[in-house]
C-alpha positions in Angstrom: 5.3 -0.8 0.5 5.0 -1.4 -3.2 2.6 -4.4 -3.7 -0.6 -4.6 -1.5 -2.7 -7.7 -1.2 -6.4 -7.4 -0.9 -8.3 -10.5 0.1 -11.9 -10.4 -1.2 -10.7 -8.1 -3.9 -13.5 -9.1 -6.2 -16.2 -7.9 -3.8 -18.1 -4.6 -3.6 -15.7 -2.9 -1.1 -12.7 -4.8 -2.5 -13.1 -3.2 -5.9 -13.2 0.3 -4.5 -10.2 -0.4 -2.3 -8.3 -1.8 -5.3 -9.0 1.4 -7.2 -8.0 3.6 -4.3 -4.7 1.7 -3.9 -4.0 2.0 -7.6 -4.7 5.7 -7.5 -2.3 6.1 -4.7 0.5 4.4 -6.8 0.5 0.9 -5.4 0.5 -2.4 -7.2 -2.4 -4.6 -6.1 -2.7 -8.3 -5.9 -6.2 -9.5 -5.2 -6.9 -12.9 -3.5 -10.3 -14.5 -3.9 -12.1 -17.6 -5.1 -13.0 -16.1 -8.5 -9.5 -15.0 -9.6 -11.0 -11.6 -10.6 -8.7 -8.6 -10.6 -10.3 -5.2 -11.1 -8.7 -2.2 -12.7 -5.1 -3.4 -13.5 -4.6 -5.5 -10.4 -3.1 -9.0 -10.5 -5.3 -11.9 -9.5 -4.3 -14.7 -7.1 -6.8 -17.5 -7.1 -7.4 -18.9 -3.6 -9.6 -19.3 -0.5 -8.6 -17.8 2.9 -9.5 -21.2 4.4 -6.5 -22.7 2.6 -3.5 -21.8 4.7 -1.0 -22.9 2.1 -2.6 -20.6 -0.6 -2.7 -17.7 1.9 0.9 -18.1 2.9 2.0 -18.2 -0.8 -0.1 -15.1 -1.5 1.5 -13.3 1.5 4.9 -14.0 0.1 4.2 -11.8 -2.9 3.0 -8.6 -1.2 4.2 -6.0 1.2 1.0 -5.5 3.2 -2.5 -6.9 3.3 -6.0 -5.4 3.5 -8.2 -8.3 4.7 -11.8 -8.0 3.4 -12.7 -11.6 2.6 -15.6 -12.8 4.7 -18.9 -14.7 4.8 -21.4 -11.8 5.2 -25.0 -11.6 6.4 -26.7 -11.0 9.7 -29.9 -13.0 9.6 -28.5 -15.1 6.7 -25.8 -16.7 8.8 -27.9 -17.6 11.9 -29.4 -20.8 10.6 -26.0 -22.2 9.6 -23.1 -20.5 11.4 -20.3 -22.9 10.3 -19.3 -21.3 7.0 -19.0 -17.9 8.6 -17.0 -19.4 11.5 -14.6 -21.2 9.1 -14.0 -18.2 6.9 -14.3 -15.3 9.3 -12.3 -16.8 12.2 -10.1 -19.6 10.9 -9.6 -18.0 7.5 -8.7 -14.7 9.2 -6.2 -16.6 11.4 -4.6 -18.0 8.2 -4.2 -14.4 7.0 -2.8 -13.2 10.3 -0.3 -16.1 10.6 0.9 -15.6 7.0 1.4 -11.9 7.7 3.2 -12.6 10.9 5.5 -15.1 9.1 6.6 -12.4 6.6 6.3 -9.4 9.0 3.5 -7.7 7.0 1.2 -4.9 8.1 -2.4 -5.8 8.0 -5.7 -4.0 8.0 -8.6 -6.2 9.2 -12.1 -5.4 8.0 -14.3 -5.4 11.2 -18.0 -4.8 11.5 -19.7 -1.6 12.4 -22.3 -3.1 14.7 -19.7 -5.1 16.7 -21.0 -6.1 20.1 -24.5 -4.9 19.3 -25.9 -7.6 17.0 -26.0 -11.2 18.3 -25.8 -13.0 15.0 -23.1 -15.2 13.6 -21.5 -12.4 11.5 -21.1 -10.1 14.5 -19.7 -12.9 16.7 -17.1 -14.0 14.2 -16.0 -10.5 13.2 -15.7 -9.5 16.8 -13.5 -12.6 17.5 -11.2 -11.4 14.7 -10.9 -8.0 16.3 -9.8 -9.7 19.5 -7.2 -11.6 17.6 -5.8 -8.3 16.2 -5.2 -7.1 19.7 -3.5 -10.4 20.7 -1.2 -10.3 17.7 -0.2 -6.7 18.4 0.2 -7.0 22.1 1.7 -10.5 22.4 3.4 -11.1 19.1 4.6 -7.6 18.1 2.7 -7.3 14.9 1.4 -4.2 13.1 -2.3 -5.0 12.6 -5.2 -2.5 12.6 -9.0 -3.1 12.6 -11.2 -0.8 10.6 -15.0 -0.8 11.4 -17.1 0.7 8.7 -20.8 1.2 9.3 -23.1 0.3 6.3 -21.1 0.9 3.1 -23.2 1.8 0.1 -22.7 3.1 -3.4 -22.8 2.2 -7.1 -21.9 -1.4 -7.8 -23.5 -3.1 -4.8 -25.1 -6.3 -5.8 -28.9 -6.6 -5.9 -30.6 -9.2 -3.7 -33.7 -11.2 -4.5 -36.1 -10.7 -6.1 -34.0 -8.3 -8.3 -30.7 -10.1 -8.4 -28.6 -13.0 -7.1 -27.0 -11.6 -3.9 -27.8 -13.8 -1.0 -27.3 -10.9 1.5 -29.9 -8.1 1.7 -28.1 -4.8 2.2 -30.0 -1.7 3.2 -29.3 0.6 0.2 -29.9 -1.7 -2.8 -33.1 -3.1 -1.1 -34.5 0.4 -0.4 -33.6 1.8 -3.9 -34.8 -1.2 -5.9 -38.0 -1.4 -3.9 -38.6 2.3 -4.7 -37.7 2.0 -8.4 -40.0 -1.0 -9.0 -43.0 0.4 -7.2 -42.8 -1.7 -4.0 -42.9 -0.3 -0.5 -39.6 0.0 1.3 -39.5 -2.5 4.2 -38.9 -0.9 7.5 -38.0 -3.4 10.2 -38.9 -2.3 13.7 -40.5 0.8 12.2 -37.1 2.2 11.1 -36.5 4.0 14.4 -33.1 2.4 14.8 -30.0 4.3 13.8 -27.9 2.3 11.2 -25.5 4.8 9.7 -24.5 4.8 6.1 -21.1 5.7 4.6 -20.2 6.0 1.0 -17.9 3.2 -0.2 -15.4 5.6 -1.7 -14.8 7.1 1.7 -14.5 3.6 3.2 -11.9 2.7 0.7 -9.9 5.8 1.5 -9.9 4.8 5.2 -8.6 1.3 4.5 -5.7 2.7 2.5 -4.9 5.3 5.1 -5.1 2.6 7.9 -2.7 0.4 6.0 -0.2 3.2 5.6 -0.4 3.8 9.3 0.2 0.1 10.0 3.2 0.1 7.7 4.7 3.2 9.5 6.6 3.4 12.8 3.8 5.5 14.4 1.9 4.2 17.4 -1.1 2.0 16.6 -4.5 2.7 18.0 -5.5 0.4 20.8 -9.0 0.1 19.4 -10.6 -0.3 16.0 -10.8 2.8 13.7 -14.5 3.4 13.2 -15.7 4.8 9.8 -18.9 6.6 9.5 -20.6 9.9 8.8 -20.4 13.0 10.9 -24.3 13.1 11.1 -26.4 10.2 12.0 -29.8 9.2 10.5 -32.5 6.8 11.4 -33.4 4.0 9.0 -36.7 5.8 8.3 -34.8 9.0 7.4 -32.6 7.0 5.0 -35.8 5.5 3.5 -37.3 9.0 3.0 -34.1 10.2 1.2 -34.3 7.2 -1.1 -38.0 7.7 -1.8 -37.4 11.4 -2.6 -34.5 10.6 -4.9 -36.7 8.0 -6.7 -39.7 10.4 -7.0 -41.9 8.3 -4.6 -44.1 9.3 -1.7 -42.8 9.2 1.8 -45.8 6.9 2.6 -44.5 4.1 0.4 -43.1 2.0 3.3 -44.1 -1.3 4.9 -43.7 -1.7 8.7 -42.3 -5.1 9.7 -41.0 -6.7 12.9 -37.3 -6.8 13.5 -35.3 -9.5 11.8 -33.5 -12.3 13.8 -30.1 -11.1 15.1 -31.1 -7.4 15.0 -32.0 -5.8 18.4 -34.9 -3.3 18.2 -34.1 0.4 18.4 -30.4 -0.4 18.1 -27.8 2.3 17.4 -25.1 1.5 14.8 -22.9 4.6 14.5 -19.2 5.2 14.4 -17.0 7.0 16.9 -15.7 9.4 14.4 -13.0 10.6 16.7 -11.1 7.3 16.0 -10.4 8.5 12.4 -8.1 11.2 13.7 -5.3 8.8 13.8 -5.5 8.4 10.0 -6.1 12.1 9.5 -9.5 11.8 7.8 -12.3 14.2 8.5 -15.8 12.7 8.2 -17.2 16.1 7.7 -15.6 16.0 4.2 -17.2 12.6 3.3 -19.8 12.3 0.6 -23.1 13.8 1.9 -25.8 11.1 2.3 -28.3 12.7 -0.1 -25.6 13.2 -2.8 -24.4 9.6 -2.4 -28.0 8.3 -2.6 -28.6 10.3 -5.7 -25.5 8.8 -7.4 -26.5 5.3 -6.3 -30.1 5.7 -7.6 -28.6 6.8 -11.0 -26.4 3.8 -11.1 -29.4 1.4 -10.6 -31.5 3.3 -13.0 -28.9 3.1 -15.8 -28.0 -0.6 -15.2 -31.5 -2.1 -15.2 -31.3 -5.3 -17.2 -27.6 -5.5 -16.7 -27.0 -5.7 -12.9 -30.6 -6.3 -11.8 -34.0 -7.3 -13.2 -37.5 -6.3 -12.4 -39.5 -9.2 -10.8 -41.8 -10.9 -13.3 -45.5 -10.1 -12.6 
């Protein structure tokens, strides 16, 4: 492989994947609706829902990492159509184009597959099932990678601090703590929702694509990416509060959000990473990663996020 295509390359994970691919010596072509190409990549403007654009994109690369998706657990419940169009039909466009040109593909799956009942989980699980079909019935070389919650510097801030429409755990926790607000703990924070540093996630996507491009046997299930040690959401909140110099009492207990079962467990089967020779015990420790991410938000106040007006 020489040139690798990354759908959703302008996104949070996409930027890190692009940099990881470039560091490994690959040319990168990003495909998204903004035409943004980070760190020396080439931009291809398009939408995965456009099968003609996707097919043209596939003709210019030697493998694809498919990250483009409509995100959000509770955010996609009220109107599931955009997520279904992008995450199912758009993914099929990527798979069909890859099959036409015989390209290996890594499909970004969801860490809480078959646990959550929201639109996002439903659509991403459907894509996983299509991966199995393309491999078993059409002889393709596709691999699904399921990261748990990816975090790190560069993740967009949600309201009231920024414009992101999707509320992710780490930016919500950190920006709450930095602006003197209590950290929201849905369901009391007793659920396990593991966090993995985005740099480690990017390494796994690159390794998975190299596996798909080889002649080695493919795994018959998704590769799950997560830490070696699990933490409850409350434990994550305590680490954030400590890194921000706040009291462990600065939390707000809230009922579970729609689409999120109470006391759920979202963690990776780390044994699945053996097939790509990555050891989660060597991933960025959670406290270290949180400290780096807190520093990022502290130093980018006024640039990537704003304090809410009083």
